[in-house]
C-alpha angles and dihedrals in degrees: 000000000000095000101042093117096062121098131183132198110267113276126177126142092223101061102054114133089234130096111319093269117012093187088069089062093055117079111250092238094053118121090238091073094051094047091049092051094047096046092046087060092060108100112241090235088070091069102039099080090065095057121072096185131223129093122053117351112268121231110265111277094223091054093048090046091052092050094048093047096048092046091047096047092047092049093047093047092053093049093047092051089050093050092045094052092052119096092248090048092052091048089050090050092053091051092046090064089067099042121089109238120219092181092092089054093048093051092047099043105027100034095037095233109162109150145005119260097205129058131226130056093264097050093042088051092052091043089052089050090054089048092052091047090053090047093051092045091053091048090050092047090052091048093049093049090049090051093048089053090052094047 
């Protein structure tokens, strides 16, 4: 196997030195559960090309991905809430109701999103938030790349 020399620090959700099952302490509709379920569906082979192996064991990529996604979505939700509650945000929201949005078409056609992986209104709502966050990050990356070419 190509990646047999890579090792990660031990990572299992069952052997944490916390209460017997920490998932029981987190409300079922919390974003942490959705992030966990989505990241666990990513095949391990997706991460392996980014690790060359050797040296000290790295933290498990699924664990790090969960931490980054959760932190990002939490921060972005807070910022969005603050912007929406401002006077300018409320004015934009009122205008948005009359504008035709091409974002849904872009996500469906260009990003290949066709159906939700998770079930239940709360999980679908969070999954949609992650899809929108990915869409916005890709737009920002393209804009940043375009600006760097101009400069």
